[in-house]
C-alpha positions as CSV (number, residue, x, y, z in Angstrom):
1,X,76.6,107.7,129.0
2,X,77.1,108.9,125.4
3,X,80.3,108.9,123.5
4,X,81.2,110.3,120.1
5,X,84.1,109.5,117.8
6,X,86.4,111.7,115.7
7,X,87.0,110.7,112.1
8,X,89.7,112.4,110.1
9,X,89.3,112.1,106.3
10,X,92.3,112.0,104.0
11,X,93.8,115.4,103.8
12,X,91.7,116.8,106.6
13,X,93.1,118.5,109.8
14,X,92.0,116.2,112.7
15,X,92.3,118.9,115.3
16,X,88.9,119.5,117.0
17,X,87.9,120.4,120.6
18,X,85.1,118.6,122.5
19,X,84.1,119.5,126.0
20,X,83.7,116.9,128.8
21,X,81.2,117.9,131.4
22,X,82.2,115.7,134.3
23,X,79.6,116.6,136.8
24,X,76.7,116.1,134.3
25,X,78.2,112.6,133.6
26,X,78.2,113.2,129.8
27,X,81.0,111.4,128.1
28,X,82.7,112.8,125.0
29,X,85.6,112.2,122.7
30,X,88.2,115.0,122.3
31,X,90.6,115.1,119.4
32,X,94.1,116.6,120.0
33,X,94.8,120.3,120.1
34,X,97.9,120.9,118.0
35,X,100.9,122.3,119.9
36,X,103.8,123.0,117.4
37,X,106.9,121.0,118.2
38,X,110.1,123.0,118.3
39,X,112.7,122.4,115.7
40,X,114.9,119.5,116.7
41,X,112.4,117.7,118.9
42,X,112.5,114.2,117.5
43,X,110.6,111.0,117.7
44,X,110.5,108.0,115.4
45,X,107.9,108.2,112.7
46,X,105.1,105.5,112.5
47,X,106.0,102.1,110.9
48,X,106.1,102.6,107.2
49,X,104.8,100.3,104.5
50,X,101.0,100.9,104.9
51,X,100.0,102.2,101.6
52,X,97.1,104.5,100.9
53,X,94.1,103.0,99.0
54,X,94.5,103.0,95.3
55,X,92.5,101.9,92.3
56,X,94.7,99.2,90.9
57,X,94.6,98.3,87.3
58,X,92.1,95.5,87.0
59,X,93.6,92.1,86.6
60,X,92.7,90.9,83.1
61,X,90.1,88.1,83.0
62,X,91.9,84.8,82.4
63,X,90.5,82.9,79.4
64,X,89.4,79.3,80.3
65,X,91.5,78.1,77.3
66,X,94.6,78.2,79.6
67,X,93.1,75.7,82.0
68,X,91.8,73.6,79.1
69,X,95.2,73.4,77.5
70,X,96.9,72.6,80.8
71,X,94.5,69.8,81.4
72,X,95.1,68.5,77.8
73,X,98.9,68.7,78.5
74,X,98.6,66.5,81.6
75,X,96.4,64.0,79.7
76,X,98.8,63.9,76.8
77,X,102.0,63.4,78.9
78,X,100.3,60.7,80.9
79,X,99.2,58.7,77.8
80,X,101.5,55.9,76.9
81,X,99.6,54.5,73.9
82,X,101.0,55.9,70.6
83,X,97.6,55.8,68.8
84,X,95.8,57.5,71.6
85,X,98.5,60.2,71.6
86,X,98.0,60.9,67.9
87,X,94.3,61.5,68.6
88,X,95.2,63.8,71.5
89,X,97.7,65.7,69.4
90,X,95.0,66.6,66.8
91,X,92.8,68.0,69.6
92,X,95.7,69.7,71.3
93,X,96.7,71.6,68.2
94,X,93.3,73.3,68.1
95,X,93.5,74.1,71.7
96,X,97.1,75.5,71.3
97,X,95.9,77.8,68.5
98,X,93.1,79.2,70.6
99,X,95.5,79.6,73.5
100,X,98.0,81.4,71.3
101,X,95.4,84.1,70.4
102,X,94.3,84.5,74.0
103,X,97.9,84.8,75.2
104,X,98.7,87.5,72.5
105,X,95.8,89.6,74.0
106,X,97.0,88.9,77.5
107,X,100.5,90.0,76.8
108,X,99.3,93.5,76.1
109,X,96.7,93.7,78.9
110,X,98.6,91.9,81.6
111,X,102.3,91.0,80.9
112,X,103.0,89.7,84.3
113,X,100.1,87.3,84.1
114,X,101.1,86.3,80.6
115,X,104.6,85.3,81.7
116,X,103.2,83.3,84.6
117,X,101.0,81.3,82.2
118,X,103.9,80.3,79.9
119,X,104.3,76.6,79.4
120,X,107.2,75.4,81.6
121,X,110.2,74.5,79.5
122,X,110.4,71.0,81.0
123,X,106.9,70.4,79.8
124,X,107.5,72.1,76.5
125,X,110.4,69.9,75.7
126,X,108.1,66.8,75.8
127,X,105.4,68.1,73.5
128,X,105.2,67.4,69.7
129,X,106.4,69.9,67.2
130,X,102.9,70.7,66.0
131,X,102.0,71.9,69.5
132,X,105.3,73.7,70.2
133,X,104.9,75.6,67.0
134,X,101.7,77.3,68.4
135,X,103.2,78.1,71.8
136,X,104.7,81.4,73.0
137,X,108.3,82.2,71.9
138,X,110.8,82.4,74.7
139,X,113.0,85.5,74.5
140,X,116.2,85.9,76.5
141,X,118.6,88.4,75.1
142,X,120.6,91.6,75.5
143,X,118.6,93.9,73.2
144,X,118.0,97.4,72.1
145,X,115.2,98.6,74.4
146,X,113.6,101.8,73.2
147,X,111.1,104.0,75.1
148,X,109.4,106.8,73.1
149,X,107.0,109.4,74.6
150,X,104.4,110.5,72.2
151,X,102.4,113.8,72.1
152,X,99.7,113.2,69.5
153,X,98.0,115.5,67.0
154,X,94.5,114.1,67.7
155,X,91.7,116.5,68.9
156,X,92.4,115.1,72.4
157,X,96.2,115.2,72.5
158,X,96.2,112.8,75.4
159,X,93.6,110.2,74.2
160,X,96.1,107.8,72.6
161,X,98.8,105.8,74.4
162,X,101.6,108.2,75.4
163,X,104.5,105.7,75.8
164,X,105.7,103.3,73.2
165,X,108.2,100.6,74.0
166,X,110.1,98.5,71.5
167,X,112.6,95.7,71.8
168,X,114.9,95.0,68.8
169,X,116.5,91.6,68.5
170,X,118.7,91.5,65.4
171,X,116.3,92.8,62.7
172,X,113.1,91.8,64.5
173,X,111.1,94.5,66.3
174,X,108.7,93.6,69.2
175,X,106.1,95.9,70.8
176,X,107.1,95.5,74.4
177,X,104.6,95.2,77.3
178,X,106.1,95.8,80.7
179,X,105.3,96.1,84.4
180,X,107.0,96.8,87.7
181,X,110.4,98.3,87.7
182,X,110.5,98.2,83.8
183,X,107.9,101.0,83.8
184,X,110.6,103.5,84.9
185,X,113.5,102.2,82.8
186,X,114.6,104.4,79.9
187,X,116.1,103.7,76.5
188,X,119.1,101.3,76.5
189,X,121.3,99.9,73.8
190,X,121.9,96.5,75.4
191,X,119.3,95.8,78.0
192,X,119.4,92.2,79.5
193,X,115.8,91.0,79.5
194,X,113.6,87.9,79.1
195,X,110.0,87.2,78.5
196,X,107.5,85.6,76.2
197,X,106.3,86.7,72.8
198,X,103.5,85.9,70.4
199,X,104.0,87.5,66.9
200,X,105.3,91.0,67.4
201,X,104.1,91.5,71.0
202,X,106.5,90.7,73.9
203,X,105.8,90.5,77.6
204,X,109.0,91.6,79.4
205,X,109.7,90.3,82.9
206,X,110.5,93.1,85.4
207,X,113.7,91.3,86.4
208,X,116.7,90.4,84.3
209,X,117.5,87.0,85.8
210,X,115.7,83.7,85.4
211,X,116.6,80.7,87.4
212,X,116.6,77.6,85.3
213,X,113.9,75.0,86.0
214,X,115.1,71.6,87.5
215,X,115.7,69.3,84.6
216,X,115.7,72.0,82.0
217,X,118.0,71.3,79.1
218,X,120.1,74.0,77.6
219,X,118.7,75.9,74.7
220,X,120.9,75.1,71.7
221,X,120.4,78.6,70.3
222,X,122.2,80.2,73.3
223,X,125.9,80.8,73.2
224,X,128.2,78.5,75.0
225,X,128.8,79.3,78.7
226,X,131.6,81.9,78.6
227,X,131.8,82.3,82.4
228,X,133.9,79.1,82.8
229,X,131.5,78.1,85.6
230,X,132.7,81.1,87.7
231,X,130.0,82.9,89.7
232,X,129.5,86.5,88.3
233,X,129.2,87.8,91.8
234,X,132.0,86.1,93.8
235,X,134.2,85.4,90.8
236,X,134.8,82.0,92.3
237,X,134.2,78.6,90.8
238,X,130.7,77.4,91.3
239,X,129.8,73.9,92.3
240,X,126.3,74.6,93.6
241,X,124.5,73.6,90.5
242,X,122.4,76.8,90.5
243,X,122.1,78.0,86.9
244,X,120.5,81.2,85.8
245,X,119.8,82.8,82.5
246,X,120.4,86.5,81.9
247,X,120.7,88.4,78.6
248,X,120.7,85.2,76.5
249,X,123.5,83.6,78.5
250,X,123.8,80.9,81.2
251,X,125.6,81.7,84.4
252,X,126.6,79.4,87.3
253,X,125.9,80.9,90.7
254,X,128.0,79.7,93.7
255,X,125.2,80.0,96.2
256,X,121.5,80.9,96.0
257,X,121.9,84.2,97.8
258,X,124.0,85.5,94.9
259,X,121.0,85.1,92.5
260,X,119.4,88.3,93.9
261,X,122.8,90.0,94.0
262,X,123.5,89.3,90.4
263,X,120.0,90.6,89.5
264,X,120.7,93.8,91.4
265,X,124.0,94.3,89.5
266,X,122.2,94.1,86.2
267,X,119.3,96.2,87.4
268,X,121.6,99.0,88.5
269,X,122.9,99.3,84.9
270,X,119.4,99.1,83.5
271,X,118.1,101.8,85.8
272,X,120.8,104.3,84.6
273,X,119.7,107.2,82.4
274,X,121.9,106.9,79.3
275,X,124.6,104.4,79.3
276,X,126.1,103.1,82.5
277,X,129.9,103.3,83.0
278,X,130.7,99.7,83.7
279,X,128.4,98.6,86.4
280,X,128.2,102.0,88.0
281,X,125.2,104.3,87.5
282,X,126.2,107.9,86.8
283,X,124.7,111.3,85.8
284,X,127.0,111.7,82.8
285,X,124.0,111.8,80.5
286,X,122.3,114.7,82.3
287,X,125.2,116.9,83.4
288,X,127.6,119.2,81.5
289,X,127.2,121.1,78.3
290,X,125.2,119.4,75.5
291,X,125.3,120.0,71.8
292,X,122.1,119.7,69.8
293,X,121.6,119.2,66.0
294,X,118.3,120.6,64.7
295,X,117.6,119.0,61.3
296,X,115.1,121.0,59.3
297,X,113.4,118.7,56.7
298,X,110.8,118.8,54.0
299,X,109.4,116.2,51.6
300,X,109.3,115.9,47.8
301,X,105.5,116.5,47.8
302,X,105.6,119.1,50.6
303,X,108.7,121.4,50.0
304,X,107.8,124.2,52.4
305,X,109.9,124.6,55.5
306,X,108.3,123.8,58.9
307,X,110.5,126.4,60.6
308,X,113.0,129.0,59.5
309,X,116.7,128.8,60.4
310,X,116.4,132.0,62.5
311,X,113.3,130.8,64.3
312,X,115.1,127.5,65.1
313,X,118.0,129.3,66.7
314,X,115.6,131.4,68.7
315,X,113.8,128.3,69.8
316,X,117.1,126.8,70.9
317,X,118.1,129.9,72.9
318,X,114.9,129.8,74.8
319,X,115.3,126.1,75.6
320,X,118.9,126.7,76.7
321,X,117.8,129.3,79.2
322,X,115.1,127.0,80.6
323,X,117.6,124.1,81.1
324,X,120.3,126.3,82.6
325,X,117.9,127.6,85.1
326,X,116.2,124.3,85.9
327,X,119.5,122.5,86.3
328,X,121.0,125.3,88.5
329,X,123.7,125.7,85.9
330,X,124.5,121.9,85.8
331,X,123.8,121.6,82.1
332,X,123.5,123.9,79.0
333,X,122.4,123.5,75.3
334,X,124.1,124.8,72.2
335,X,122.7,124.2,68.8
336,X,123.6,123.8,65.1
337,X,120.7,124.2,62.7
338,X,121.0,122.6,59.3
339,X,119.8,124.0,56.0
340,X,116.5,122.6,54.7
341,X,117.0,118.8,54.0
342,X,114.7,116.9,51.6
343,X,113.8,113.4,52.7
344,X,113.8,110.6,50.0
345,X,110.1,109.7,50.3
346,X,106.9,111.7,50.1
347,X,105.2,113.0,53.2
348,X,102.2,110.7,52.4
349,X,104.5,107.7,52.6
350,X,105.9,108.5,56.1
351,X,102.4,109.5,57.3
352,X,100.5,106.4,55.9
353,X,102.9,103.9,57.5
354,X,103.5,105.9,60.7
355,X,107.1,105.5,59.8
356,X,108.6,107.6,62.6
357,X,111.8,105.6,62.9
358,X,112.3,105.8,59.1
359,X,111.7,109.6,59.2
360,X,114.4,110.1,61.9
361,X,116.9,107.7,60.2
362,X,116.4,109.4,56.8
363,X,116.8,112.9,58.4
364,X,120.1,111.8,60.0
365,X,121.3,110.3,56.6
366,X,120.4,113.6,54.8
367,X,122.2,115.6,57.5
368,X,125.4,113.4,57.0
369,X,125.2,114.0,53.3
370,X,125.0,117.8,53.9
371,X,128.0,117.7,56.1
372,X,126.3,117.5,59.6
373,X,127.0,114.2,61.3
374,X,124.5,113.6,64.1
375,X,127.0,111.2,65.8
376,X,129.0,114.3,66.6
377,X,126.2,115.8,68.7
378,X,124.8,114.8,72.1
379,X,121.2,115.3,71.1
380,X,119.4,115.7,67.8
381,X,115.9,116.8,66.6
382,X,114.2,116.5,63.3
383,X,111.8,119.4,62.6
384,X,109.1,118.7,60.1
385,X,105.3,119.1,59.4
386,X,103.2,116.0,59.0
387,X,99.6,115.8,60.3
388,X,99.7,112.0,60.8
389,X,102.5,112.3,63.4
390,X,102.9,114.1,66.7
391,X,105.7,115.5,68.7
392,X,107.6,112.6,70.3
393,X,111.0,111.8,71.8
394,X,113.1,109.0,73.1
395,X,113.2,108.8,76.9
396,X,116.8,108.7,78.1
397,X,118.4,108.9,74.7
398,X,118.9,111.3,71.7
399,X,116.2,111.7,69.1
400,X,113.2,114.1,68.9
401,X,110.4,114.5,66.3
402,X,109.2,118.1,66.5
403,X,106.5,120.0,64.7
404,X,106.2,123.1,66.8
405,X,107.9,126.4,67.5
406,X,106.5,126.6,71.0
407,X,109.5,126.7,73.4
408,X,107.6,124.8,76.2
409,X,106.8,121.9,74.0
410,X,110.4,121.7,72.8
411,X,111.6,121.7,76.5
412,X,109.0,119.0,77.2
413,X,110.6,116.7,74.5
414,X,114.1,117.6,75.6
415,X,113.1,116.6,79.1
416,X,112.3,113.2,77.8
417,X,115.7,112.9,76.1
418,X,117.3,113.8,79.5
419,X,115.3,110.9,81.0
420,X,112.1,112.4,82.4
421,X,108.7,110.8,82.2
422,X,105.4,112.8,82.2
423,X,104.5,114.9,85.3
424,X,101.2,113.4,86.2
425,X,98.5,113.9,88.9
426,X,96.7,111.6,91.3
427,X,92.9,112.1,90.8
428,X,90.7,110.7,93.6
429,X,87.2,109.4,93.3
430,X,86.2,110.0,96.9
431,X,86.7,113.7,97.3
432,X,89.9,113.3,99.3
433,X,93.5,114.1,98.6
434,X,95.1,110.6,98.6
435,X,92.1,108.3,98.6
436,X,91.1,105.8,95.9
437,X,91.7,107.1,92.4
438,X,93.7,106.9,89.3
439,X,96.7,108.4,87.5
440,X,96.1,111.4,85.2
441,X,98.8,111.5,82.5
442,X,100.1,115.1,82.0
443,X,98.0,116.0,85.0
444,X,100.5,118.3,86.7
445,X,99.6,121.8,85.5
446,X,102.7,123.3,87.1
447,X,105.3,121.3,85.3
448,X,106.7,121.4,81.7
449,X,106.5,117.6,81.7
450,X,102.8,117.8,82.4
451,X,100.2,120.1,81.0
452,X,102.2,123.2,82.1
453,X,104.4,123.1,79.1
454,X,102.9,126.1,77.4
455,X,104.2,128.5,80.0
456,X,106.6,126.6,80.6
457,X,106.6,125.8,84.3
458,X,109.8,124.4,85.8
459,X,110.4,120.7,86.4
460,X,109.4,119.6,89.9
461,X,111.9,118.8,92.6
462,X,111.5,115.0,92.4
463,X,112.4,115.1,88.7
464,X,115.3,117.4,89.2
465,X,116.7,115.0,91.8
466,X,116.2,112.2,89.3
467,X,118.5,114.0,86.9
468,X,121.1,114.8,89.4
469,X,120.5,118.5,89.3
470,X,119.1,118.7,92.8
471,X,121.6,116.7,94.8
472,X,120.7,114.7,98.0
473,X,122.6,117.3,100.0
474,X,119.9,119.8,99.0
475,X,117.0,117.5,99.9
476,X,116.0,116.9,103.5
477,X,114.8,113.4,104.2
478,X,112.4,113.9,107.1
479,X,112.4,111.1,109.8
480,X,111.3,113.1,112.8
481,X,108.8,115.8,113.8
482,X,110.0,119.4,113.6
483,X,110.0,122.6,111.7
484,X,112.0,122.5,108.4
485,X,112.9,125.6,106.3
486,X,112.6,125.0,102.6
487,X,113.9,127.4,99.9
488,X,112.3,127.7,96.4
489,X,113.4,124.9,94.1
490,X,113.1,127.3,91.1
491,X,115.9,129.4,92.5
492,X,118.5,130.2,89.8
493,X,121.4,128.7,91.9
494,X,121.8,126.4,94.8
495,X,123.5,127.5,98.0
496,X,125.4,125.0,100.2
497,X,123.7,124.1,103.4
498,X,120.2,125.1,102.3
499,X,117.2,122.8,101.8
500,X,115.2,123.0,98.6
501,X,112.8,120.1,99.1
502,X,111.6,117.7,101.7
503,X,111.2,114.0,101.2
504,X,109.1,111.9,103.5
505,X,108.7,108.1,103.1
506,X,105.1,107.1,102.6
507,X,105.3,103.4,101.9
508,X,107.5,100.7,100.2
509,X,106.9,102.3,96.8
510,X,106.8,106.1,97.1
511,X,107.8,109.2,99.0
512,X,106.2,112.5,99.5
513,X,108.1,115.4,97.9
514,X,107.5,118.9,99.2
515,X,108.6,122.0,97.5
516,X,107.9,125.7,97.1
517,X,108.5,128.0,94.1
518,X,109.1,131.7,93.7
519,X,106.7,132.1,90.7
520,X,103.8,130.3,92.3
521,X,104.3,132.2,95.6
522,X,104.0,135.4,93.7
523,X,100.9,134.3,91.7
524,X,99.0,132.4,94.3
525,X,100.5,133.5,97.6
526,X,102.9,131.5,99.7
527,X,102.3,127.8,99.2
528,X,103.7,124.3,98.9
529,X,103.5,121.8,96.1
530,X,103.2,118.2,97.3
531,X,104.0,115.2,95.0
532,X,104.3,111.5,95.1
533,X,107.5,110.1,93.6
534,X,107.1,107.6,90.8
535,X,105.5,104.3,91.8
536,X,103.6,101.3,90.3
537,X,100.5,103.3,89.3
538,X,102.1,106.5,88.1
539,X,103.3,105.4,84.6
540,X,106.9,106.3,85.4
541,X,106.3,109.9,86.4
542,X,105.7,111.8,89.6
543,X,102.2,112.7,90.7
544,X,100.9,116.1,91.9
545,X,98.5,115.9,94.8
546,X,95.6,118.3,94.8
547,X,95.2,119.9,98.2
548,X,91.7,121.2,97.3
549,X,90.1,118.2,95.5
550,X,86.9,118.8,93.5
551,X,87.3,122.6,93.7
552,X,86.2,124.9,90.9
553,X,89.8,125.7,90.2
554,X,90.7,122.2,89.2
555,X,94.3,121.5,89.8
556,X,95.3,125.2,89.4
557,X,94.6,125.6,93.1
558,X,96.3,122.3,94.0
559,X,99.1,123.9,96.2
560,X,98.8,123.8,100.0
561,X,98.4,127.5,101.1
562,X,100.3,129.0,104.0
563,X,98.6,128.1,107.3
564,X,96.6,125.2,105.9
565,X,97.4,121.6,106.7
566,X,97.5,118.3,104.8
567,X,96.9,115.1,106.8
568,X,97.7,111.5,105.9
569,X,95.5,109.3,108.2
570,X,97.4,106.1,107.4
571,X,100.7,107.5,108.7
572,X,99.2,110.0,111.2
573,X,101.3,112.6,109.3
574,X,100.5,116.3,109.2
575,X,102.2,118.8,107.0
576,X,101.7,122.6,107.6
577,X,103.4,125.5,105.8
578,X,103.7,127.4,109.1
579,X,105.2,130.8,108.2
580,X,107.5,132.7,105.9
581,X,111.2,132.4,106.7
582,X,112.0,136.1,106.2
583,X,115.0,135.2,103.9
584,X,116.1,136.2,100.5
585,X,114.9,134.4,98.4
586,X,111.9,133.9,100.6
587,X,111.7,130.5,102.3
588,X,108.8,128.7,104.1
589,X,109.0,127.0,107.5
590,X,107.2,123.7,107.3
591,X,105.9,122.0,110.4
592,X,105.9,118.2,110.1
593,X,104.1,116.3,112.9
594,X,102.4,113.1,113.8
595,X,99.8,114.4,116.1
596,X,98.2,111.9,118.5
597,X,94.4,111.3,118.6
598,X,92.9,111.8,122.0
599,X,89.6,110.3,123.3
600,X,88.1,110.6,126.7
601,X,85.5,108.5,128.5
602,X,83.7,109.4,131.8
603,X,83.7,106.6,134.3
604,X,80.9,106.0,136.9
605,X,83.2,107.2,139.7
606,X,83.6,110.6,138.1
607,X,87.1,110.0,136.8
608,X,87.9,110.3,133.1
609,X,89.9,107.6,131.2
610,X,91.9,109.2,128.5
611,X,93.2,107.2,125.5
612,X,96.1,108.5,123.4
613,X,96.5,106.9,120.0
614,X,99.9,107.9,118.7
615,X,103.2,106.3,117.8
616,X,104.5,103.2,119.5
617,X,107.4,103.9,121.8
618,X,106.8,107.7,122.0
619,X,106.1,109.5,125.3
620,X,103.2,111.9,125.4
621,X,102.4,114.6,127.9
622,X,98.6,114.7,128.6
623,X,97.2,118.1,129.7
624,X,93.7,119.3,130.7
625,X,92.0,122.7,130.8
626,X,88.6,124.2,131.5
627,X,89.2,127.7,130.1
628,X,91.9,127.2,127.3
629,X,94.2,129.6,129.3
630,X,95.6,127.4,132.0
631,X,96.6,123.9,131.2
632,X,97.2,121.3,134.0
633,X,99.4,118.2,133.6
634,X,97.4,115.0,133.9
635,X,100.5,112.9,133.4
636,X,102.7,111.2,130.8
637,X,102.1,108.0,128.9
638,X,104.4,105.8,127.0
639,X,103.3,102.6,125.3
640,X,105.1,100.0,123.2
641,X,101.9,99.8,121.1
642,X,100.2,102.7,119.3
643,X,97.6,103.2,122.1
644,X,98.1,104.1,125.7
645,X,95.7,105.2,128.6
646,X,95.8,107.5,131.6
647,X,93.2,108.5,134.2
648,X,92.3,112.1,135.2
649,X,91.4,111.6,138.9
650,X,90.6,115.4,139.3
651,X,87.9,115.5,136.5
652,X,85.0,115.6,138.9
653,X,86.2,118.9,140.3
654,X,85.5,120.7,137.1
655,X,82.4,121.7,135.3
656,X,83.9,120.9,131.9
657,X,87.3,119.5,130.8
658,X,89.3,119.6,127.6
659,X,92.3,117.4,126.9
660,X,95.3,117.4,124.6
661,X,98.5,115.3,124.2
662,X,101.9,116.4,123.0
663,X,105.0,114.3,122.2
664,X,107.6,114.9,124.8
């Protein structure tokens, strides 16, 4: 008795038909025949949290020096003899220097690991000054946290790192290395953070709160406790003895459960684009009319203008049209263009030192001297020509360095100022849609924040939602099977009661975002764009999923065409652009299902045992046919697990038999 299995690859439609010839005693396995569910027919989706395979960033190899130094520390602290300790100190100093170099490299390659390897403060406080001087610097402060997105001028514009992060503490500037939630945080003036530093490189912990170690003495450099031993969460006096450090201050927490709550309060502020209003995140930075100052500059050794005043105003008008349309009228841009301003240093000086900050600061000072105060504008841009620098912009704050008159590139940099990261793509290595792979920076060819800035293409729905332009009321969060009508998210205006994007939870880190666009529907035929929301391996931005991986068209044929299906085997999720909605503007009806998998095995008594692999707790109607015209009910199955079985007792009465299962 033979039996064959059905295997659905990532992105493939699992629907196949296999005949079962009962009288010939040949067993087969039949996959489900899809029967569309009507709109409003609901069942609970599969348990979430199972993530698709991914190629994680490799964990940096840990140098043996860390273990050697830890062993030396144990030996030193356990030695009571003073002479022996002096001998150990001499050896320990050499180990500490070697460890310091290894830690500096690890901070840049693996900041989370570097923080975990920091010497505990209770141990550090017992070591001699010669050793402590070689250890990592502990940093806990409210600091200026800057994020700058860079678009280089090298032959391969995307070959160099595209995101620079800096932390400024007083007059000291660190190059920040981050992980986790910090990867999506934008520029802030007073970010509470802590971490470890060696030289000018700083590993920043993803959370803002550190619980003090038992027996840890207070750092004398920290300010006196200003909370009066009152818990910052409950505002009540704390007698628990739980102390935490946040933003360079010590706080007393009344109970351990409030440690996480305090962290969430600080994280909410840090996650806001622009400046939070008190402890409340808002969209004030991204909504409403914005004024922009364009500072045209030259250099003593390069006096020619990089752009004329007239061309600068034309550039701004085009950018305004783009932002008005993308925001559905929620924001607009109006510009003031300065006369040509000469900076104090030669172009060679700014270029040789990569002095991007100095260039922007000097441009702002020159603008003030000419009667244009940048502080009176929401956004500002210095326009110049210097081969050693590229176009770049602060993420979530004002400040653009621009060397182009291409409107799409200007819109790209303005998008960073508004708080957007790059629009990326997920590139798989196994020929599937969502299998093992890696992030491709700028990989979204249909987005101005990706490599579609030359057209420029609109921002995607996930990014518009991030900016508050596409409100939650216009996004359908899908939690049940059904047919959902979606209108183009590049419509000029939003209409109440209509859906412009679907969002489906994939796992604990990300969602599927599904949208359609008027322009792409005209160029490529009716289709959907499917993205992942930002997650740990997306470098802060969303990721376009290519529905036709490894095709000759690259990602230019990434959309899911009308009538085709995308399948996520981990969730048992199937997405199909079913038909046009017949509306104006034209919409698409999208079928979202979790089709069960059906297998059949012929028993020796002539009966057929049917196994339905679907969703736990969902009832399925099992039907059979021999001619695909008439379907007979075999019965209904419901199981509290994902697999249930039923027996077709009439199978022996038919020459061949096909089976399907549908959610009731």
